[in-house]
Every structure is written in C-alpha cells, then in structure tokens.
C-alpha positions, -999 to +999 in steps of 0.1 A: +163-296-351+161-279-317+123-277-320+122-314-328+142-323-297+120-301-275+088-316-289+102-351-285+112-344-248+077-330-241+060-360-257+081-384-236+073-365-205+036-366-212+035-403-221+055-413-190+031-396-166+004-418-152+021-451-161+016-467-128-013-486-112-031-468-084-047-483-053-072-469-029-083-484+004-120-476+008-123-495+040-121-478+074-094-502+086-058-505+073-051-531+046-017-545+035-012-558+000+018-578-012+033-565-044+056-588-064+076-570-090+106-582-108+110-612-085+110-592-053+081-589-028+072-559-007+043-550+015+023-519+008+002-508+038-027-484+033-046-468+061-084-464+057-090-439+028-054-438+018-043-442-018-010-447-036+006-453-070+028-484-075+037-510-101+049-488-130+059-518-152+036-546-143+034-568-112+013-592-091-007-579-062-021-600-034-047-594-006-062-620+016-055-649-008-066-630-039-038-625-065-041-603-095-018-595-124-014-558-132+001-542-163+007-510-144-022-489-157-051-502-136-070-487-107-073-510-077-100-504-051-101-522-018-136-525-003-148-550+023-113-565+024-114-575-013-098-560-044-116-547-075-096-539-106-107-512-130 
C-alpha cells in the first residue's frame, strides 16, 4: 500500500508540472498582455527577450486588439507586436 501511495504521489507531481501556458517576448521593446482568468483581469508586462509561465487552467490573453483563448498548455510568442500561438 505504501508503494502505491508513493507511486501515485510521483505520478501526480509529474503530470502537474508544465501545465501552464508559456509566453516569450521576442521583440526588443517591452510588451504588455492582458490576461483574463476566472473573471479577473491582470496585466503581464514582458521586457524584450523575457519569458513567463501563466494561465495554468485556461484563460483569455489580449495584445493590441488580438484576443486568444488558451487552455493552459500553449506556447505564445510575441514578435512584431503580434502574438503567435503554438
């Protein structure tokens, strides 16, 4: 029984890692995206070349009038002031 609990805990830890969207700003200037998650909005500012993880359980992300729906597993790249979702 103890081995089962340890294996279950390890499996949960492995599957919970990486369950967030990531974003990288490939532009040289800072960009700010608006993240709407669970009915609340917040701004996420990224300097040129900076990256972050966000949105672990789905959200909307907006940049310069573009709005995308994320599940929480995507990779978002900002280039030329526009978002690209992978």
